[in-house]
C-alpha positions as CSV (number, residue, x, y, z in Angstrom):
1,M,176.5,-32.9,109.0
2,E,177.1,-33.2,113.3
3,T,180.4,-34.9,114.5
4,K,179.7,-34.0,118.0
5,L,177.8,-36.1,120.6
6,F,176.6,-35.3,124.5
7,V,177.1,-38.4,127.0
8,G,175.1,-37.5,129.3
9,N,174.8,-39.6,133.3
10,L,178.5,-40.4,133.8
11,S,179.8,-40.8,136.8
12,Y,181.8,-37.7,138.8
13,D,185.0,-40.1,138.3
14,T,185.1,-40.7,134.8
15,T,187.8,-38.8,132.9
16,E,188.2,-37.4,129.5
17,Q,190.8,-40.6,129.6
18,D,188.0,-42.9,130.1
19,L,185.6,-41.6,127.4
20,N,188.1,-41.4,125.2
21,D,189.1,-44.8,125.3
22,L,185.8,-46.1,125.4
23,F,184.6,-43.8,122.1
24,S,187.6,-45.3,120.5
25,Q,186.0,-48.6,120.0
26,A,183.3,-46.6,117.6
27,G,186.0,-44.6,116.0
28,T,188.2,-41.8,115.8
29,V,187.7,-39.5,118.5
30,K,189.0,-35.7,117.4
31,S,188.2,-34.4,121.0
32,V,187.0,-35.0,124.7
33,S,185.6,-32.2,126.7
34,L,184.5,-33.4,130.1
35,I,182.2,-30.6,131.7
36,T,183.3,-29.7,135.2
37,D,182.4,-26.8,137.8
38,R,184.2,-23.8,137.8
39,M,184.1,-23.1,141.3
40,T,185.3,-26.9,142.8
41,G,186.5,-28.4,139.5
42,R,184.1,-31.5,140.0
43,S,182.9,-33.2,137.2
44,K,179.3,-32.3,136.0
45,G,178.2,-35.5,135.3
46,F,177.9,-34.7,131.4
47,A,180.7,-34.6,128.3
48,F,181.1,-34.1,124.7
49,I,183.0,-36.0,121.9
50,E,183.9,-34.7,118.3
51,M,184.5,-37.5,116.5
52,S,185.7,-37.7,113.0
53,S,182.5,-38.5,110.7
54,Q,178.9,-38.9,111.0
55,S,179.2,-43.0,110.3
56,E,181.1,-43.0,113.9
57,V,178.9,-40.4,115.4
58,E,176.3,-42.9,114.6
59,Q,177.8,-46.1,115.7
60,A,179.0,-44.7,118.8
61,I,175.4,-43.9,119.8
62,K,174.1,-47.1,118.9
63,M,177.2,-49.0,120.8
64,F,177.0,-46.8,124.1
65,N,173.2,-45.3,124.4
66,G,171.8,-46.8,127.3
67,A,175.2,-48.7,128.5
68,N,176.8,-49.6,131.3
69,F,179.4,-46.9,132.3
70,G,181.1,-46.6,135.3
71,N,177.9,-48.5,136.8
72,R,175.3,-46.2,135.9
73,A,173.8,-45.9,132.1
74,I,174.9,-43.5,130.0
75,K,173.1,-41.5,127.8
76,V,174.3,-40.4,124.4
77,D,173.1,-38.2,121.3
78,I,173.9,-36.1,118.9
79,A,174.9,-32.8,120.1
80,K,172.0,-29.8,120.4
81,E,173.4,-26.5,119.6
82,R,173.5,-24.1,123.0
83,E,170.1,-22.4,123.3
84,P,171.2,-19.1,124.2
85,R,170.6,-18.3,128.2
86,P,168.8,-14.9,129.7
87,Y,170.8,-12.1,131.3
88,S,171.8,-13.3,134.4
89,G,171.1,-9.9,136.1
90,F,174.2,-8.7,138.0
91,D,174.4,-5.5,136.6
92,R,171.3,-4.2,138.0
93,G,171.7,-1.0,136.2
94,S,170.1,-2.9,133.2
95,R,167.5,-4.3,134.7
96,Q,163.4,-2.8,133.4
97,G,162.5,-0.1,135.6
98,G,166.1,0.1,136.9
99,G,168.9,2.4,137.1
100,Q,170.8,2.4,140.0
101,R,169.5,1.9,143.4
102,D,168.6,5.2,144.9
103,R,170.3,5.1,148.2
104,R,169.2,8.2,149.5
105,R,167.6,8.5,152.9
106,R,163.7,8.4,152.6
107,G,162.1,11.2,155.2
108,G,161.8,14.0,153.2
109,P,162.7,17.7,154.0
110,G,162.4,18.4,157.8
111,S,162.7,15.0,158.6
112,N,165.2,14.4,161.5
113,R,165.5,10.9,160.6
114,Y,169.3,10.4,160.2
């Protein structure tokens, strides 16, 4: 029984309170999580909303999927489980063929290059 919704194509000016007010029309809203950029704090244009029952989730999808909210046609659907993301590669030591970069000077024995 999934009770979490994905809401996309939101205006960057949308607040969690705006979403709470809107989705309360479909039933009891347990939580609203507006996703923001870590660096700027600005909305990324999507959110996750948890409703209290499956029937309320279905009602919210019927009422709001494709509806105009903040001069945008929002997308409302059941939230999917987050897929595992590939490793970002910040730790160079864990890359294939890696280990630490060899920082020794190249030039061989007897080279006066440095």
